[in-house]
N, C-alpha and C positions, 0 to 999 in steps of 0.2 A: 185700730187705725184712728181712734179718737172720735169716732162718730157716736155721740151719746143719744141722739134723737134723729129720726128721719123726718121731723117736722119741716126741714128745709125744702122738702119736695113741694110744699104748698106756700113757700115763702114768696111774698110779694112786697118789695120795698116801694114800688111805684105801681100805679094802675097798669095792668096789662103786661107786667114784667114778672112772670112766674118762672120758677124752676121748670125747665121743659123736659120732655121725654128723652131727648138726646143726652142731656146732662145726667139723667137717671141711668141710662145705659152705660155711660162712662163711669158712674159710681160703681156699678156692678162689675165692670171690667177691671177697675182699679182694685176692688176687693179681691177678685179672682187673681190678679197679678201678685198682690201681696201674699196671698195664700200659696201661690206657686213659686214665689221667690224670683219671678222674672215677669217682664211685660208680656201679656197675652192678648190675643184678639186685636192687634194693632190696626188692622184694616176693617174688621167687621164692625167695630163700635166707634170708629174714628178716634180711638184712643191715641193715635199718632199725634194728634194736635196737642193733647195734654202732655205727651212725652216731649214734644218740641218745646213747649213752655218750660217744662221741668229741666230740660237740657240747658235752656237759656239761663234759668235762675241758678243752676249749679255752676255753669261756666262764668257767670257774671256776679258771683256771690259778693266779692269785695266791693265792686262798683255799686251794687244795689244797696249794700249795707251802709256805704258812705254817702248815698244819695247822689252819686255821679250819673246814674241812669235810673230810669223808672219803667216799670212794666205796666203798660196801659193796654186797653183793648186795641188801640190803633197800632201799637207795636206788634201785638199778637196777630192782627190782621195782615200786617206787612210780612210776618213770617210765613203766612199761609198762601199769599198770592203775589205773583211776580209784578203785577201792574201797579201795586202801591209800595213796593219794596225799596225803591230808589233812595228814599231819605234815610234808610237804615243800613248803611254799609257794614255795620258791625254784626249783623245777624249771621249766625253760624251756618256752616255748610249743610247741616241736617235740615235746617229750615228752607234752604234754597232748593231742596228737592221737592218741596210742596208747591203746588200751583193750582189754584181754584179761582172761581169767579169771586169778585169782591163781596157780593151779597152772601155767598156761602161762607166766605172767610169771616164775615161779621157774625154770622150765626155760630160758627165753630168757635170763634174767639170768646163770645159770650158764654156759650155752654161750657167750654173748657175752663174758663176762669171761675165761673160759678161752681163747677164741680170741685175744683181745687180748693176753693174757699169753703165749700160745704164739708169737705173732708178734713179741713184744718191744716192743709198744706200752706195756704196763704191766708192773709187777712186782707180784705178788700175795703178800701175807703170809697164809699159810694158817692160822696160829695165831690171828691177830687178825681174820681174815676181812675184810680191807680192802686196797685198792690202796695200796701203800706208795710207789710212784713212777710217773711217766709220762715216757716218752721223747718229748719235744716235738719232736725232730728226725726222728721216724719219718715215712715217706711217707704213712701213713694220716692222721696229724695234718695234714700239708700239704694233703691232699685235703679234709679237714674245713674248714680255714681258707679254702681256695678256695671251698668251697660256701657259706660264711657271708658271703662278700663280696657 
């Protein structure tokens, strides 16, 4: 899956911003999913939030590559909670099934994006707080494409 080192677990780009246990659980769930050839433990590890983000990047590949849309933590939070979704009418139906408190959405967005970055699915631009690229050849993208068929 492209993980060459698990040093990302102790990664801290800013004080108090460490890779958390929720993200570590997601890493394990993603490794298990790739090994099984399908998403596993969607509810037990909150992997459904990463799956939601992956669905978004697959369905919006052209717009993301052209820079017509950007995947930010705010967009991810809007996918996860009804109360801040209004400004994002283009969010897919899968995302609309999720609804949690905004503070939980913030935590899930952060841990999900950091997980996907740690696994090499996405590259994160910390200064701009945006996903700057997606590795569409990653096994998790392949699983997402298979799930959407």
